[in-house]
Structures are given as structure tokens and as C-alpha cells.
N, C-alpha and C positions, 0 to 999 in steps of 0.2 A: 421923612426918609429915615431918621434915626429910630423912630418907633417901629418902622417896618424891619429895619436891620435887627433890632432887639428881638422882635417876634421870630424872625428866622433863626437867630442864635438860640432862642429859647426852645424852638422846635427841634433843632439839631442836638441841643444839650439833652432834651428829654429822650430823643431817639437813641443817643449814645448810651444813656443810663439804662434804658430798656434792653438794648443789645448786650450791655455788660452783664445785666442780671441773667439774661438768656445764656451767655457764655459760661458764667459761673455755676449755674444750677442745672443746665441741660447738657451743654457741650463738654464741659470738663469731666463729668462722670462717664460720658460716652467715650471719650478719648482713652480712658483707662482700658476698656475692652478693645477698642480699636488698636491700640498699641500692642497689646498682647497677641491679638490675632495676626497682625501683619509682621510682628517680630518672628513668630513661629513660621509664617509663610516665607519670610526672608531667609531664615536659617535653612529651611528645606530646599529652596531654590539655589541658594549659594552652595550647599553641599553637593547638589546635583551638577552644578557647573564645575566645581573642583574635581569631582570624581570623573568627569568626562572632558577634562580640559584638553586632552590630546585630540579629540574629535570635533572640537568647536571651531568652525571656520572663522577666519579673520574678519570676514564681512559681517558677521553676526554681532553688530555693535548696538549700543543704546540708540544712536541716531537712526540706524536702519529700522529698529523696532518702532521708534517714534514716527518716522515717515510712513511706515507700512500701516500702522493702526490709524493714522490720520486719513489715509486714502480710503479706509473702510466707510467713510462718510458717504461716498457715492452709492455703493450698493444698499446702504442702510436707508438713505432717503428714497431711492428708487423702490425699494420694497414697501416702505410706508405709504408712498403715493399710490401704489397698486393694492393697498388694503391688507398687506401682510402685517402680522403683529409679533409672532413668536421669533422668527428669524431676526428682525431688527433688534428685538430685545436681547437676544443672545449675542448679536454683534456688539451692542453697547457694553454688555458685561465683559465680552472678550477684550474690547478696547480698554476698559478700566483695568483689567488684569495686565494688559500690555503696558499700561502706564506705570504699574508697579514693577513689572519685569524689567523695563529699560533702566530703572534705577539700580536694580540688582546687577544687571549686566555692566552698567557703567562702573560700578565699584569693583567688579571682577576684573575688567580690563585695566583699571587704574592700578590695581595690585600687580597685575601681570606686567604692566609697563615699568613698574618700579623694579621688579625682578630682572627684566631685560636690560634696564639701564645699569644695574649693578654688574651684569655680565659684560656689557659694552665697555664699562670703565676698566674692567680687568683686561680686556682685549686691547684697549688703548695703551695701557701701561706696558704691555708686551710688544707694542709696535716698534719696529726698528726706526731709530732716529734718522736714518738715511732715506727712509721712504717718504714720498711726497704726501704731505698732509692736506686734507680738504680745506677749502676756504671756510673760515668760521664766520657765519652770518647770524647776527643777533636780531631778534624781533624787537620792535618798539614796545614800550610799556602798554600802549593802547591796544595794539594788535595782540600782544600776549594775553592781556586780561580778557579781551573779547573771545579769544580761542578757548580760554579756560572756562568762561561762563556761558559759552554758546549752548552747551548741552541743556543746562537748566532753563535758559531762555527759550529755546525752540520747543522744549518739552511743554512748558506752560502755554506757549502760543498755540501749539498743535492741539492741546486739550480744547481750547476755545474754538479753533477752526473746525473741530469735529462737533462740538455740542451746539454752538450757535445756529448753524444751518438746520440741525435736527429740531431745535426749538421753534425756529421760524416755520419749518414744515408742519409741525404739530399745531401751530396757530390756525392753520386753515381747516382743521378738522376737530375743533374743540366741541365735545358733546356735553350733555347734561342740562339741568334746569337753568333758568336765567341767572340765579344767584351763583350757582356752581360755575357757570360759564364765565362770569365776571371774576371769580376767584382764580380760575385757571388762566385767564388772560393776564391778570395782575401778576401772578407768580411767574409766568413765562416771560412777560415783558420786562419785569424787574431784573430777572436773571440775564436776559439778552443785553439790556442796557449796561448793567454793572460789569458784565464780562467784557463787553466792547471797551468800556472805560478802562478796565484793568489791563486789557491788551495794549491799548494806546500808551498807557503809563509804562508798561514793560518795554515797548519799542523805544520810547524816548530814553528810558534809563540805560538801555543796552547801547544805543547808538550815540549817546552823549557821555559814556563812561570815560573817566579821566585817566585810566590806565593803571591805577593803584587801588587795590582792595582796601576797604576800611578795616581797621583792627577791631577785633571783638572786644566788647566792653565787659569787664568783670567788676563785680561789686556795686553795680548800678544797673537798674532796669529802666530804660526810657519809658516803657509802657507800664501802667499800673494795672493792666488787665489781668484777669485770672488765667487767661489762655494766651500762649505765645503765638506770634504771627504764623510760623510754619505749621503749628498744630491747627490753626484756623484753616489754612489752605488744605490740609489733609482731610479734615472733616467736611469742608465744602465740596471737595472733589468727590468724596464718597456719597454724600447726599445727592449731588447733581447727577452722577452716573447711575446710581441705583434708582433714584427717583425717576429719571428718564426711561430707564429700562422697564420699570413697573408701570409707568404712565402709558407706555405704548400698548401694554396688555390690557384689554378691556375689563376683565374681571378685577384687576388690581389697579385700575386707573386712579381711584381716589387715594389709595395708599401711596402711589407714586406722586400724586399731587401734594400729599402731606410731607413727603421727603423733599420735594422741590421747594415747598414753602419753608421748610426748615433750613434750606440752603440760602434763602434770600438774606436774612440778617448776617450770615457769614460772608456772603459776597459784598454786602454793604461795608462791613467792618474791614474786609480785606482792602477795598479801595480807599476807605478812610485813612487807614494806616499808611498807605502808599503816598497819599497826598498831604499828610500831616507835615506842617512846617516846623523846622528846628534850625535856629540861627546859631552859627558857630563863629567865635572870634579867636583870632591868633595874633600874636605880636610879630609884625613883619619887619621890624627895624634891624636890618642886616646890611653890612657893607658890600658883600658879594652874594649874588644869587646863583647858587649851584644846584646840582641835582638833588642833594640831600634836603635843601630847603623846599624845592619843588615837591619832592616826595612827601615831606611833612605837611605841606599845604593840601595836597591831594588826599592824604589820609584824613586830615581834619574835615575836608569837604565831604568825604564819604560818611562821616558821622552825623551829618545833617543835610538840610536842603539848601542852605545859603551860607556862604563863607565871607566874613568880613575880615580884612587884614588891616591892622593898625600900624601906621608909620609914625614913629616918635618925633620926627622933624620934617620940615618942608624941603625934602631932598628930591629933586626932579627925577634923578635916576632910579631911586628906590620906588618912587610912586609909579614911574613908567614900567619898571620891572614887575611890580605887583599887578598893575592893571593889565599887563600883557599875558598874564597867566590865565588859562581858560577855566581854572578851578575857582578863581577869585570873582566874587560877585560885586563887591564894592570895597573901596579903600578909604580909611579914615586918616586924614592928614593931621599932623601935630597931636597924635593920640597920646594920652597919659602913659607914662612909663609903667605905672602900677595901676591896674584896673580895679575900680571900685564897683560895688553893687549898684550904686546910683547910675554910674556910667553904663552898665549893662542894661538896666531898665530903660534908660533914655534911648539906647540904640535898638532895644528889643532883642537883645542877645540872650540865648538860653544857656549856653555853655562856653567857657573859655578853655581852649585846648593848648597845652604846653608840652615842651619836650622835657626829658628827665632832668636836664641840667639847669633850666631857667624857671622852673615852676614857682619857686618861692619869691623871686624878684618881680614876677609879672602880676600876680593877683594879691588882693587883700585878704585878711583873715576871715572877713565876713562871707566872702565868696567860697572859701574853703569850707567854712562851717555849713553853708547851704548846699554843699556837694555839687557845686556848679563849675568846678575846675577839674578837667580831665587831663591826665598825663599819659602820653603815648610812650609806653615802655619799650616796645619793639614792634616789628611789622604785624604781629598777630594780637597784641594785647594793649588795651587801654584801660586805665583805672582812675577812679576819682581820687583826688589828693586829700589826705587826711589832715586833721588839725595840727599834727606835729611837723607838717611840711613834707611828709613822705607819701607813699602810695598806700591807699586803703587796701587792706587785705580782704 
């Protein structure tokens, strides 16, 4: 059993190394041109929206565009089933353009909502104190975060809802010689399975969100890859959409297959990064459990896939409070007050996360030297602790 596990690990290690070579030598140069083109397109579309802001209806939102382009999967499949090629190809390219447009529109309405909120604050200041004020209802952390992240979540899911049925439909009409048929089946099935897996992971992440966004990490990159995760997603989307559009056209079928094949390693890497485990440890020895402590734990959980809370004594209330928090995966009782590297290795911890005030008293100098202690500075920023006991710049 051990030899089989070692063989599987070796295969995955080799696959990851080959994918990384592909990212560094093929995808990274491609992204330079990709970014230049889409930046110019973004600036053009945004200027058009700003110039015509008075005539843009309120219902023309990013979600409206997302839902509309997703529904285009029905005529696209119907046309392909009846032997049409040009119209389905144009629909697919139009859907890809819509995927870019909804991002531009989302940013436009976000800026507009900020302007409107400033005007509302001014009107509220002018409101007569004798006037009856509306009831002030606050959303919970979880509801608020889901509302904020819904656009990105549904955008990614709708991309898959459009593409996967198209690929399944194309499986029934794969042409070519025996070897080329095999290559086409492999490319399409790999994309179908990886995108289904990616969609399932996104659903789980969205509906199990803990209500607090993870702070951005500065001064440390969790990934050693040459290409960032969001850039992988952009390149994958481009190859998948354009590859499908060209694959539908008979004269360009093999060029489309080339683009779809180029998307397979990107789809694999995208899923691999989503399921990569990262264990976070925090010191949970506190007399009272308040919203600030809960928020800190939720932020720490957002930095990894598993959160371990250490309690420095055998206090039933502290242990029960930590165990009751949905962000906490496990609790260590009678944990050492100062964490050593050996303790981290024994528990399988990747990083210790601390607050600004207690970082020096929680971790040893060897953990700091290894850059495995992260300090949450504020709601948006997290930095590795430096050897002087401060935050690394």
C-alpha cells in the first residue's frame, strides 16, 4: 500500500512539475499580450459606459448579463445538433465577450453606488431630527459576505453551465481518424471532469463561507508558481471559449482542439490550487470570547483550509467556546504558550497567525526566521513577522 501511495505521489509530483514548466514558458508570455489587449478593451468599454451613463437602465447589471449569456447555451446546442457551425461559433464568442463585459459593468455600478451613497449621507445629515427615522436593520456577517461575493461566484458557475453542455454535445459528433478521435475525446472529457470538480469546489466554498473575508497577504506568496491563480483562470477561460468556438467550425477543428488541449493543464492547476491544504494555527487562550476574537479566527481560517486553535490550559469553557465556532476545525488542549517549530511539524501546521499585539509572545524565533508566522495587521492586510519582531515590509 505504501509503494502504491508513493507511486501516486510521484506521478502527481511529476505532473505538477510539467504543468509549472508549461505555465512559466508558455502561459506567462501569453498573458503579457492577453493583459494588454483586455486592458485596452476594458478602457474602451468603460469610457462608453461613462459617456452614456444617463441612458443606461438600472436593470443592465452584471448579473443580468451573466444570466442572459448563460441562457444562450440552449440555442447554441440546438444549432449544433442540427448541423450548424457558424452561428454556434459566433454565439460562443459572444458569450466570451459577455463574460468580460459583465466585469466592466460590475465595476461601473460599484463606482456609481459609491457616488450615490455619498449623496445619501449628505441628505441624511440634512434630515430633520423630528422626522421619523427608518428602522436600522443590519445583515449578518455571513449574509453580507455572500451578497458581496455572489457576483463572482455566479459568474464562474455560469461559465461552466454554458461550456459543459456544449462539450457533452460535441462528444457525440467527434470526427477524424482513430488517433485524432482519441485525442479529442481525452481533451473534452478532461475539461468536462475538471470543470465539474471546480464548480463543486466553488459551491462548497460559497455556501460554507464564514462571513469574514480573508486579509490579503503582503510580503509572502503562498504559491511558488510563475503565474498567479487569477491569471490562470483568465488564460483558461480564453483557451476554453476560443477553442470551443474554433472546434465547432469544421475547417478550424484541429486548431480549436489545440486550444482546448492547451486549457487542460490550466484546468488541472486551477483545481489543484483550490484543493491544496494549508493548516493554520492560532492561540485561543482568552478569558472572554467576543466578536473581535471570532473575527480574528474567521480571518485566520480564510488564509488556509484548516484552523487549529490552541488553548493554553484545560479550561472547559474556553474549549467549548472554541469548539462551538464553525471556523475552528480542531482544538489543542494544554497547548504550549510559545509555539516551537517542532510543535508545528508534529501537528502538521503550515503557518501560525497572530494579532499585532501578541505576535512576539506566541512564536519562537525559529518560526519567525522560517517566515511561518503571519500577523494580521488590519481587515485587509496580513504580513509575515520579521526577525526583529515586527511586520516584514
